[in-house]
C-alpha positions as CSV (number, residue, x, y, z in Angstrom):
1,M,0.0,0.0,0.0
2,Q,2.9,2.3,0.8
3,E,4.2,1.8,-2.7
4,E,1.0,3.3,-4.2
5,A,1.2,6.3,-1.9
6,N,4.7,7.1,-3.2
7,N,3.2,7.7,-6.6
8,T,0.7,10.3,-5.4
9,Q,0.9,13.4,-7.6
10,L,-0.2,16.8,-6.4
11,V,-0.4,19.9,-8.6
12,I,-1.1,23.3,-7.0
13,I,-2.6,25.7,-9.5
14,T,-2.1,29.3,-8.6
15,G,-1.1,32.6,-10.3
16,M,-2.6,35.9,-11.3
17,S,-6.4,36.4,-11.2
18,G,-7.6,36.3,-14.8
19,A,-4.7,34.3,-16.1
20,G,-6.6,31.1,-16.7
21,K,-6.9,29.1,-13.5
22,T,-10.5,28.0,-14.4
23,V,-9.4,26.6,-17.7
24,A,-6.5,25.0,-16.0
25,V,-8.5,23.1,-13.4
26,Q,-11.0,22.0,-16.1
27,S,-8.0,20.6,-18.1
28,F,-6.8,18.6,-15.1
29,E,-10.3,17.2,-14.7
30,D,-10.1,16.0,-18.3
31,L,-6.8,14.2,-17.3
32,G,-8.6,12.4,-14.5
33,F,-7.2,14.4,-11.6
34,F,-9.3,14.9,-8.5
35,C,-9.7,18.7,-8.5
36,V,-10.5,21.1,-5.7
37,D,-11.2,24.8,-6.5
38,N,-10.2,27.5,-4.0
39,L,-8.8,25.4,-1.2
40,P,-7.7,27.6,1.7
41,P,-3.9,27.0,2.3
42,A,-4.6,26.5,6.0
43,L,-6.6,23.4,5.1
44,L,-3.9,21.9,3.0
45,P,-2.3,19.8,5.9
46,K,-5.7,18.2,6.7
47,F,-6.2,17.5,3.0
48,L,-2.8,15.8,2.8
49,E,-3.8,13.5,5.6
50,L,-6.9,12.4,3.6
51,M,-4.7,11.9,0.5
52,K,-2.2,9.8,2.5
53,D,-5.1,7.5,3.6
54,S,-4.7,4.7,1.0
55,T,-8.4,3.8,1.4
56,N,-9.3,7.0,-0.5
57,N,-7.2,5.8,-3.5
58,I,-6.4,9.3,-4.6
59,Q,-3.4,9.3,-6.8
60,S,-3.6,12.5,-8.8
61,V,-4.9,15.8,-7.3
62,A,-5.0,19.4,-8.6
63,L,-5.7,22.2,-6.1
64,V,-6.6,25.8,-7.1
65,M,-5.3,28.4,-4.6
66,D,-5.7,32.0,-5.3
67,L,-6.5,35.4,-3.7
68,R,-10.1,34.5,-2.9
69,G,-8.4,32.7,0.1
70,R,-6.0,35.5,0.8
71,E,-6.9,35.6,4.5
72,F,-5.1,32.2,4.7
73,F,-2.3,33.1,2.3
74,D,0.4,33.5,4.9
75,S,0.0,29.8,5.9
76,L,0.6,28.7,2.3
77,F,4.4,28.8,2.6
78,D,4.4,26.8,5.8
79,S,2.3,24.2,4.0
80,L,4.6,24.2,1.0
81,D,7.6,23.6,3.3
82,R,5.8,20.7,4.9
83,L,5.1,19.2,1.5
84,G,8.8,19.2,0.7
85,K,9.4,16.9,3.7
86,E,6.9,14.3,2.6
87,D,8.4,11.4,0.6
88,W,5.1,9.8,-0.4
89,I,4.0,12.7,-2.6
90,H,5.3,14.5,-5.6
91,E,4.2,18.1,-5.7
92,Q,4.3,20.6,-8.5
93,I,3.3,24.3,-8.4
94,L,1.8,25.6,-11.7
95,F,1.8,29.4,-11.8
96,L,-0.3,31.1,-14.5
97,D,0.7,34.6,-15.5
98,A,-0.1,37.2,-18.1
99,E,1.0,40.7,-19.0
100,D,-0.9,43.5,-17.2
101,Q,-2.5,44.8,-20.4
102,A,-3.9,41.3,-21.2
103,L,-5.3,41.0,-17.7
104,V,-6.9,44.4,-17.8
105,S,-8.5,43.5,-21.1
106,R,-10.0,40.3,-19.7
107,Y,-11.5,42.1,-16.7
108,K,-13.1,44.6,-19.0
109,E,-14.5,41.9,-21.2
110,T,-16.1,40.0,-18.3
111,R,-17.0,43.3,-16.4
112,R,-15.7,41.8,-13.2
113,S,-13.8,43.8,-10.6
114,H,-10.4,42.6,-9.4
115,P,-10.5,40.9,-6.0
116,L,-7.9,43.4,-4.6
117,A,-9.6,46.5,-6.2
118,K,-13.3,46.1,-5.7
119,E,-13.9,49.8,-5.9
120,G,-10.8,50.8,-7.9
121,L,-9.2,50.2,-11.3
122,P,-8.3,46.6,-12.3
123,L,-4.7,47.7,-12.9
124,E,-4.4,48.8,-9.3
125,G,-5.5,45.4,-8.1
126,I,-3.2,43.6,-10.6
127,R,-0.2,45.4,-9.4
128,K,-1.0,44.6,-5.7
129,E,-1.5,41.0,-6.6
130,R,1.7,40.7,-8.6
131,E,3.7,42.0,-5.7
132,M,1.9,39.7,-3.3
133,L,2.5,36.6,-5.5
134,D,6.1,37.4,-6.4
135,E,7.7,35.0,-3.9
136,L,5.3,32.2,-4.8
137,R,6.0,32.7,-8.5
138,G,9.6,32.1,-7.8
139,R,8.9,28.8,-6.1
140,A,6.8,27.4,-9.0
141,Q,8.3,24.5,-11.0
142,T,6.1,25.5,-14.0
143,L,5.2,28.9,-15.3
144,I,2.8,29.4,-18.2
145,D,2.4,32.8,-19.8
146,T,-1.2,33.0,-21.1
147,T,-1.0,36.5,-22.6
148,S,-1.3,35.2,-26.2
149,L,-2.9,31.9,-25.5
150,K,-6.6,31.2,-26.3
151,P,-8.4,29.0,-23.7
152,K,-8.2,26.0,-26.2
153,E,-4.5,26.5,-26.5
154,L,-3.9,26.7,-22.8
155,R,-6.0,23.5,-22.3
156,E,-4.0,21.7,-25.0
157,R,-0.7,22.8,-23.4
158,I,-1.6,21.6,-19.9
159,V,-3.0,18.3,-21.1
160,E,0.1,17.7,-23.2
161,S,2.5,18.7,-20.4
162,Y,0.9,16.9,-17.5
163,R,0.0,13.8,-19.4
164,Q,3.7,13.5,-20.0
165,R,4.5,14.2,-16.3
166,E,2.2,11.4,-15.3
167,Q,4.3,9.1,-17.5
168,Q,7.5,10.7,-16.0
169,V,8.7,11.9,-19.4
170,F,11.1,14.8,-19.6
171,S,10.4,17.1,-22.5
172,V,12.2,20.0,-24.1
173,Q,10.1,22.9,-25.5
174,M,12.0,25.2,-28.0
175,V,10.3,28.6,-28.4
176,S,11.4,31.1,-31.0
177,F,10.4,34.8,-30.4
178,G,11.1,38.4,-31.3
179,F,12.6,40.7,-28.8
180,K,10.5,43.6,-30.3
181,Y,7.4,41.8,-29.0
182,G,8.8,41.1,-25.5
183,V,10.5,38.1,-24.0
184,P,8.5,34.9,-23.0
185,I,8.0,35.0,-19.3
186,D,7.7,31.2,-19.0
187,A,11.2,30.5,-20.4
188,D,13.7,28.5,-18.3
189,L,16.6,29.4,-20.5
190,M,16.9,32.2,-23.0
191,F,19.4,32.9,-25.8
192,D,19.8,36.0,-27.8
193,V,20.9,35.4,-31.5
194,R,20.5,39.0,-32.7
195,F,24.3,39.1,-33.3
196,L,24.0,36.7,-36.2
197,P,23.6,37.9,-39.8
198,N,20.0,38.9,-40.4
199,P,18.1,37.6,-43.5
200,H,15.7,40.5,-43.0
201,Y,18.2,42.7,-44.8
202,V,18.2,40.5,-47.9
203,E,15.2,41.9,-49.7
204,H,13.9,38.7,-51.3
205,M,14.1,36.8,-48.0
206,R,12.3,39.5,-46.0
207,P,8.8,38.0,-46.4
208,L,10.1,34.4,-45.9
209,T,10.6,32.6,-42.5
210,G,13.2,30.4,-40.9
211,L,11.0,27.4,-41.9
212,T,12.1,27.8,-45.5
213,T,15.3,26.1,-46.8
214,E,16.5,29.4,-48.3
215,V,16.4,31.3,-45.1
216,S,17.8,28.5,-42.9
217,S,20.6,27.9,-45.3
218,Y,21.5,31.6,-45.1
219,V,21.4,31.5,-41.3
220,F,23.6,28.4,-41.0
221,K,26.2,29.2,-43.6
222,W,28.1,31.7,-41.4
223,S,31.0,30.6,-39.3
224,D,29.6,32.6,-36.3
225,T,26.4,30.5,-36.5
226,Q,28.3,27.3,-36.6
227,K,30.6,28.3,-33.7
228,F,27.6,29.4,-31.6
229,L,25.7,26.2,-32.3
230,E,28.6,24.0,-31.2
231,K,29.0,25.9,-28.0
232,L,25.3,26.0,-27.3
233,K,24.8,22.3,-28.0
234,D,27.7,21.5,-25.7
235,L,26.2,23.6,-23.0
236,L,22.7,22.1,-23.4
237,Q,24.1,18.5,-23.5
238,F,25.5,19.2,-20.0
239,M,22.5,21.1,-18.6
240,L,19.5,19.0,-19.8
241,P,20.5,15.8,-17.8
242,Q,20.9,18.0,-14.7
243,Y,17.4,19.5,-15.1
244,K,16.0,16.0,-15.7
245,R,17.8,14.7,-12.6
246,E,16.4,17.5,-10.5
247,G,12.9,16.2,-11.3
248,K,11.8,18.9,-13.8
249,S,9.4,17.5,-16.3
250,Q,9.6,20.2,-19.0
251,L,12.3,22.7,-19.9
252,V,11.4,25.7,-22.0
253,I,14.3,27.1,-24.0
254,A,13.6,30.4,-25.8
255,I,15.7,31.6,-28.8
256,G,15.2,35.2,-29.6
257,C,16.1,37.4,-32.6
258,T,14.7,40.9,-33.5
259,G,11.3,39.9,-35.0
260,G,11.0,36.2,-34.4
261,Q,10.7,35.4,-38.1
262,H,14.1,34.3,-39.4
263,R,17.1,33.5,-37.2
264,S,15.4,32.3,-34.1
265,V,12.9,30.2,-36.0
266,A,15.7,28.4,-38.0
267,L,17.7,27.8,-34.8
268,A,14.8,26.5,-32.7
269,E,13.9,24.1,-35.5
270,Y,17.5,22.8,-35.7
271,L,17.9,22.4,-31.9
272,S,14.5,20.6,-31.6
273,E,15.5,18.2,-34.2
274,Y,19.1,17.8,-32.9
275,F,17.9,16.8,-29.3
276,S,14.9,14.7,-30.5
277,N,17.1,11.6,-30.4
278,D,17.5,11.8,-26.7
279,Y,14.5,13.8,-25.5
280,V,10.8,14.4,-26.3
281,T,11.0,17.8,-28.0
282,H,8.4,20.3,-29.2
283,V,8.9,23.6,-31.0
284,T,6.7,26.7,-31.0
285,H,7.2,29.9,-33.1
286,R,5.5,32.6,-31.0
287,D,6.0,35.6,-33.3
288,I,6.5,34.0,-36.8
289,D,3.4,35.6,-38.3
290,K,3.4,39.0,-36.6
291,R,5.7,40.9,-38.9
292,K,4.3,39.3,-42.2
293,G,7.3,40.5,-44.1
294,L,6.7,44.2,-43.4
């Protein structure tokens, strides 16, 4: 019976109000998790006792904790520290975040007031909440930026990610992006490739992307690109096993150029393919269609 308890998986869903926690908990329900919405942190120790009772046969649990339970918020860190001492449970903190502008827009669309600014502007509450959650954000094993994600895309990402976690599969997510559109806040590692020759300045390549052979050949033909790739591959070959050994289930590696259309796309595709022999890899091109050759 104790062997079963050792496999118990607990995901704590938290983050900014309006960042998608409702969609997240519904996604975990689809995965067969036992889900509890708005559990006060003070009740977490008692809930853990129920989970440990093998007669309940609860093996996968997702709990939503947010500022609706802020009167108990100070006790959350004590509960998290207690979790770290339990050897029968594997806990993960999933923190959902989004840029302030996106959160304000969502509050206006739903005509809801922010829980920390009932009578004031949503932005005022968002800033207070971000400050309050700053330490918890730093303790999260997984951070998802929902700024540009539709609910369906967030659901797919969670299902894909946590289905793999259930199977104890370590995956590597390569993300290309453009610095002009902001950096991905959910990246674990980030590399700037704006120093490489830019296909944007070759007129007939401007409307193309790094997915085309012509652009990728241009990016890879330079000695600086080859030297950078050799050093980066060597670094990642050392780091990836360390992250896997630490217990991380997914590593997000962001590759950024100016517009996220040429260099970063070609390099993210290459690295995803290169490491696919040893790891489950995925590639996402966040900004590939934003410039549209202009």
